[in-house]
DOTIDREN-723060 format. One record per residue (C-alpha): residue in one letter; x, y, z. Coordinates in steps of 0.05 Angstrom, whole numbers, plus 5000, padded with zeros to 4 digits. Example, Ala and Ser with C-alpha at 12.3 -4.5 7.8 and 13.67 -1.06 7.14 Angstrom:
a524649105156;s527349795143;
This chain:
m105830611900;r099930981931;r094430501952;l088930501899;a083730231946;a078330231893;l082629871841;v080329151834;l082228911765;l077528431731;g079627721738;m084427851796;v080227551850;l080026801856;a073226501843;p070825801859;p072425311803;p066725281753;a062524661750;a065424221696;t066423491677;t072723221710;e076922741670;t083022341691;a088322031647;g086721331625;n091120731610;v097720801574;t096920601502;a103820781475;f110720931503;s116521161459;g122821581461;s130221581477;g135722051499;n132622621536;s125422601509;y119722101516;t112422101495;i106921731532;t100021651502;a093621501541;d087921481491;a087422191463;a091822501516;k099422541511;v105022691559;r112022911538;v117622801588;t123923201572;f130323191613;a134023851616;r139223551661;a139822911701;d136423251760;i131423691721;f125723461677;r119423741646;l112723381649;w108323671595;f101123421588;a096223551531;p089223271545;t087523331471;g094223081446;t096223771421;f101724111461;t101424851474;d106425301507;p103726001525;a109726161570;a114725991515;n121626111543;k120126711587;l119826321652;a124525751637;i130126141604;r135125571605;t133224851591;d139224601551;f144924391596;g147923901547;p146623181531;v142922771583;s144022021590;t137621631605;t135820901608;t129020571603;a125919911621;d119119581622;a118019371694;g111319041680;s106519511716;y110520121697;h115720391649;r122020631682;i126021241659;s132521341697;t138321841700;s144221881747;a139922301794;l132822021791;t128021491767;l121221671739;r116021111739;v110421151689;y104920681713;k100720381658;t093720241686;p091820791692;m097321281672;r100421551735;f107321801754;e111921671813;l118721981824;y124521641861;k131721771873;a136521411825;d136020781867;n128720691845;s126820551918;t127221211955;p120821591939;v120822331923;w113522411904;r107721961883;e101522151846;s095421911885;a091421941820;g092922091748;l093322781719;t086323091719;w083023631678;t076323971671;g076924351606;s078924991642;q083424721697;a088824191706;y090823851771;q096323421799;r095023041864;l100622761905;s100822341968;r103822732026;g109522442068;t108722342142;d112922932162;e113623262094;q113924022095;f112824512038;y115425212023;g115225721967;t109426011926;g112726701920;l112627291967;r107027032011;l104827522065;g105127062125;e108126412151;w112826032104;a111625312126;l105625102083;r103624412106;d096024402116;k095325082083;s091625272019;v095425801980;p092726211922;i097626301865;a094226921842;v094527681842;d089428061882;n093228691905;k090328661975;w097128642010;r094428362074;e096327742114;n095827082076;n095627422008;n101227371957;a104428031938;s108527691884;p105926981873;a110326461841;p107825801812;f113325431849;y114025041913;l119324581943;s118924011991;t123223702045;a122423052006;g127823321961;y124323641902;g121324281875;v116324401819;m114825001776;r108525031734;n110625331668;t104625781661;w101726481667;a095126221692;k093026321764;g092325731810;q091225441879;y095924981918;d093024561975;f098324232018;a093323772053;s093823022065;t093222971989;v097323531958;s093123831903;t095824361856;r091724671800;h092225221749;d086525521709;e088325241640;n086824591603;r094024361602;f099224141652;d106424371644;a111524321700;y119024301712;y121423851769;f127923951806;v131023401848;g136523531900;n139523301965;s137623942002;l133024541997;k138924951975;d140424451920;v133224501895;l133425261896;g139825231856;d136424781804;y130325221800;t134325851790;d138825501739;v132525441697;t128726091714;g134826541725;k139226721783;p137527321826;f140527961796;l146528281829;a144328971853;p148829581849;i152229651916;w148430291932;g142029881924;l143729561991;e143130242024;m136530532047;g132330911996;n126231372000;a120431491952;d115732081951;c112732621905;w116833261907;n113333611850;a106633751883;s105734421849;n104334071783;p097034231766;d095933511746;y097933241814;t092232881849;g094932971920;d096133561968;h098734141926;n101034511988;r105934002016;a111534372049;r118434262017;h115233851962;q113434371910;v118434211855;t122733601841;p129333941863;d126334011933;v128633291944;v135733571950;g133733902015;y131933222043;a138632962021;d141933532059;d137733352120;a140232632117;r147432842113;a146633362168;a143632822213;d149532362199;m144631852173;p146631332120;s142231322059;g143631201986;w138031371937;f131531741924;l125531621879;p123032331869;n117032201825;d110831781835;g106331951777;y099032101796;g100132751759;c106232921800;g111232831744;y118033171749;k121733791728;d129133971725;l130833231729;p138033261704;k139833801755;t136333401810;v140332781792;s146833181791;d145433531857;l143632881891;a149932551863;a154133101894;r151332891961;g152532141950;f145531961928;r143131591865;t136531771833;g130931331806;l123731451785;w117331171812;t113231071749;q105631061753;r103831031679;s109230771633;l116530781613;s115531211551;n121131691570;i126031201600;d131331281546;w131932021562;e131131931637;v136831431641;g141131631582;t140832381590;a138132561659;g142132001692;t136931621731;r138830911752;a132730581783;v125430451769;k119630301815;t113630021778;d106530181801;v100329781808;a096830261760;w100529941702;v103229271728;g097429111775;g094428611727;g100228151744;y102327531706;q105427641637;s103628381632;s107228551697;f113028091680;d114028431613;g113429121645;v119028961693;q123228701636;s122129351598;a124629741659;v130829311662;d132029391588;g131230141594;i136630201647;e141529731612;r140229981541;n141930691560;s147630601610;d152930131635;a149230091701;r145929481731;r138529371736;f135229621799;v127629551794;w122329481848;t115729151834;v109528821861;d105828261826;g112027881807;w112027151783;a116926581774;g123226881743;t122127581771;q128027451817;r132727561758;n130028261747;a127128601808;v126328721882;v119428481903;w115928851959;t109728752000;g105429311972;d101529842009;t101729602081;y100829942148;g105330162205;t102229702256;w105029172301;d100628652267;d103328822198;m110328782225;r108928102254;w107227772187;h112528162149;v118027772184;p116127082156;a113927402091;i120727692074;a124527082100;g119826602064;a120626961997;g127626661993;f124425971983;s122126231915;g128926501895;f127427231913;n133927491941;y131228191947;a124528211983;s122328812023;g116629192055;d116329942065;i119330122132;d113430232179;g108830122120;i105830672077;y099830842121;s099231022195;g105430862236;s109031172295;p116131322318;k116230682359;t113730222303;f118530562255;v124530412299;r122529692310;d121329582237;l127729912214;q132229542262;w130728852235;k130029062162;a137129332168;f139128592163;t135628502096;p138828682028;a133929212004;l129929712044;m126030342029;t121630842064;m115231092032;s113231802049;g107032212038;w101431782065;g103331622137;a101031932202;t102132672209;n109532682226;p113833012247;q109233612249;p102733862216;g103533912141;y108433332137;h107332582127;d114632392121;k117731732142;q125031872132;p129031612193;w132432282203;r125732642213;f124532352282;a126232632351;e130532302403;p131031752424;y128431492357;l133331902316;s139431592349;i136630882345;n135230952271;r142231212260;k145230642300;y142230102255;l143430452189;k150630562208;l151329832226;k148229642160;m153230072123;r159129752160;l156329062142;t156029242067;p161728772046;y158328192082;f151628322050;y154728471982;t158427811983;l151927462000;a148627821942;r153827531895;t152826851927;a145426901911;a147027101840;d151626491833;t147625961871;g140426201880;v141026161956;p138226811984;t141327282035;v135427262082;r134026542100;a128226242138;m130825792193;a128625182153;l133125372095;e139325412138;f137624842186;e133024382146;n135023762186;d132924092251;p125623882261;t124024502301;a127024972249;r122924642193;g116224912216;n112825562232;a115025532305;t121125922281;s117726372230;g118526982274;q126026992265;f131026892207;m138226822187;a141727392152;g146726972113;n149626412154;a152526852209;f146927272239;l140527032273;v135527602278;a129427552323;p125228192312;v121028492366;v114128572335;s109828802393;d109929372442;t114529032492;t121629052517;t122128302528;r122927792472;d120927072488;r121526432447;i127926552408;y130125882379;l137625762377;p139525142336;a145224692355;g151925022367;n154425652402;w151126332390;t154226982413;d149627552434;y152028112388;w150728662439;t153428342504;g158127802480;k154627272522;v154926592490;w149026112489;t149025382468;g143225082429;p138824742411;g133425052452;w129025652466;l131426302497;d126126662537;g126127322574;y131027672528;n131528392550;a130228802487;p129229552501;l127229982442;d134330052417;t135829302417;v133828782366;p135628082390;l141727902348;f146227292353;v152427082315;r153626352297;s160026052323;g165426012270;s162926622233;i167527102196;v164127782181;p167528312138;m166029032155;w167629702123;p170130312160;q164130742180;m161331152123;n154531422103;y154531212030;f158430801980;g164531171956;e164731682013;k171631422032;p176230852013;a174330182043;t180630122085;p182129852134;i177329282125;s175328932189;y174028192198;d169528052258;i171327332276;y168026832323;p173226272326;s171025542332;g174324982295;t175725122221;s171725622180;s172526072120;f169526662083;d170526882011;l169927642006;y167227881939;e168628581911;d167628941845;d166329661822;g159429631853;l156130011795;t157029721726;r156029051691;a163528961681;y163328401734;q159627971683;t166027941642;g170627801700;a172028481730;y171828291804;a176228051860;r175827541916;q179527471981;r179226832021;v179826852097;e181026202134;v180726102209;s183025502250;a181825482325;p180324992380;s173224752382;s173524812457;g178624972511;t185125332497;g189825342438;d192525752381;v187926142333;r190626232263;v187426722214;s189926702143;v187627282100;g189427112029;a191427601975;s185827941938;t185627591870;g182627921808;s181828641788;y176529161773;n176129911763;g177430271829;k180529681865;l185129901922;a192429751910;s193329631985;r189229642048;g189829552122;y186529002163;e183328972231;l181628292260;d176928262319;l177227572351;h171727392400;v175726962448;a175126842522;s182227022544;a188027462525;p193327122481;g200326942500;s202827302438;v200427532370;t204527492307;a203327742236;d207027332183;g211727102239;t213227802266;t211027932337;l206028492343;t206229022397;k201528932456;h197829572473;t195429682544;s189930182529;r184830272474;a187430982461;s194430712448;y191730172402;d187430662363;a193231132352;a197930582327;t198530302256;s199229592281;g199029182344;w193828842388;f189528992448;y184928552490;d178728812525;g174428182523;v175428182447;l182328092416;h183328692370;t188928622320;k191129162271;i195529052210;a198629632172;s196529742099;r199429252050;s198328981980;t198528252002;g194727822050;v197127662121;t197127082169;v195827252242;v196926742299;a194526862370;t197426352417;s194426042479;v187526342476;a181126032503;v174925982460;h168226132491;a163925592523;g156525722519;t150925712569;p145525212549;v138825522533;t133225242574;g126925602551;s120125342531;p120124762482;s114225042444;i112725712412;p105225862410;k103726382357;t100126802408;a106626902445;w109127372391;k103027622355;a101428332375;t094428562391;a095929302400;d095429782342;s101230232320;e098230912326;e102831372364;t100931562434;a099732262457;s106432262492;e110032062428;n106032552385;g110732442326;s114833052340;a121633082310;d126933612300;t133533412270;r136434062297;s136033782368;t142833652400;s140133362464;p142432662482;p137632072477;t132832032534;a132331402575;l128630842538;a122830462566;g124429782593;g130129952640;p137429782628;r140029712557;s143529052569;p140228402547;p140627772589;g147127702626;n147028422649;g153828552618;p155629232591;t153329412521;r158429112474;r157929572414;t158930312411;s155430772362;n160930672310;g160229922312;r166829792348;p166929302406;s167129622474;p169629302538;r166128732572;n168228232624;p173127712600;d168327152614;g163527442562;t158127682610;
């Protein structure tokens, strides 16, 4: 989407509430109902309480007594989960409605609601005043708990902990800090609930000492979700509004969007762009990527603005021959989507602000039309990118942050923005790598390296700084010179190897609503430090990886918070023990601070540059033994919707190990159960165990494996083991699972972190801009064969000064046995 700076649609900017008479619900004059539905009357006003499930109910308020439902069933697509058993009682000052999960009190004088757990004594929320309306707006006001924290409201461009913040639930297409790129009328609380306003109307949520939420309509309609954890509440919310879609597996690879048909007379941009004259020119960029050994999976070779396309079927075919899928970036409409998908073979759509920028229902329906166009004309899965999403958009599209800039400051607020989007059910949230405007080789590298740990990522070319040479404004990672080229390759190759891990997490999100990228509060909600914005500059990628991006022009990262437990530095193998802050982390340009949680099991593919380039065998399991842990690998054909009818397989891996000291480590890799088109009949296994000592012996299904005394011998063998600070075990190809036992090994003990107990925002907010320096000059030539030059910041090893643990192909390399 090219920035349309002058586009400000009418009604998109929040205005102060108009002066109007404010009314509040009066005394209850009637109460009736049974089963799952109750009606409460207060003079002319009525409230309908309907239970969708024991832990989910709808509070629907009509000030005039006439119920209206503009959203119909578009937001809440499932509200019938079967019969709900409720009980009622008149408690004197209030009526009580109870289920097995909650109790709702309806106070009589005046009408006011309070929500409790099923015990009717543990408060969830309390209205500080009755429901209020002005004729054009409706409010709910709740008393705030002493340490209550709030999250959600969509893809908010900034910090995700919302206590004391005022958040617009509105579209403005500014795409700057503290705006919402895709607002959602939903929030959740550490008190154990979430609430979605069932509306298309814009609103404002104030999380002050009195929590006040309003929308600009003369009605109140909300679904409430009660759970024992934030993940429970997200599960409830997405049960009603829809689970995140399961992307095609190539959708987890990097994509690129640009106009390649600049010779079209209708094009509004530069008609002389080199190598962008006709749509098939994109194939040259695909060749560049493959020649640079750079993983990438898809292109969007059309952006509208008069660009259009030509020779689309041949372009799709030629890109497919190089391992790329093709989509279209649509500026105007979807009028040709049946031919584009059904005949030409496109498989993705990126919507544009020019036709979805009004947001709300029009944008929502536009995205649905794109989904329908893909699925009506193929057996493929939906893969749509959009801005201006809303509640429920998670079931249809990737949401991204709009037209942002390649600056350190933009990068700073992107980290919490993308992590925080998960609090609204968005499993796929993204921002253009290094933004769409400005940028530099250095900011590109830093932005790519942390976004490699998010599910969906894309570069946007055509509007950045002149790069790599006059006449070009490209932002493909293979267009940069060394050392940037090699660093970009390093992280994209690691992302490709991690595909089975991220794809399993994508299926987990589709099943549970729990996103892949998780704010620290979502994974560690009982940790008081993790619950607030002190940790908003880092995130969890699944439950294994802690990523702490570097978002300023520095080679040292301070204030990394490690929660309780042991955390292994991915690059050096050094083990730290939390909770606490890690300061002074040495992070030269090629190193993003990355830690693996103790007990993690991470599946990895062999190295490849795109899905289907080679069979996914042997599969590696990268294991950090500590106590008992497990991982359920998910696999399917990666392309079609056949998984919806059971065409998939799962493989469970279980690990038992000492929690400390020395003992046996047992890894049980179960058989892969289930089937799908293209499933391997057999595969090999490599198990990399991060343990502190060599084993006494290693057996596979009771048979002793050969010990190799050199890495070369191990690599040449079909089975056996080798220890170089990591215990590498190789099992020959088989159609069944395997149980591996390593005897008498020591598990790692960690070094306690002792850094600062606080994390002032100024410690990680950048003040420098991202414009490239004269010495960087943006030059790039993928023909260069020179090795990477020395990077600023000195040695490549983070704290501990051990040797770099990972080689360019992602395999562990030697380090000292003690983990340093």
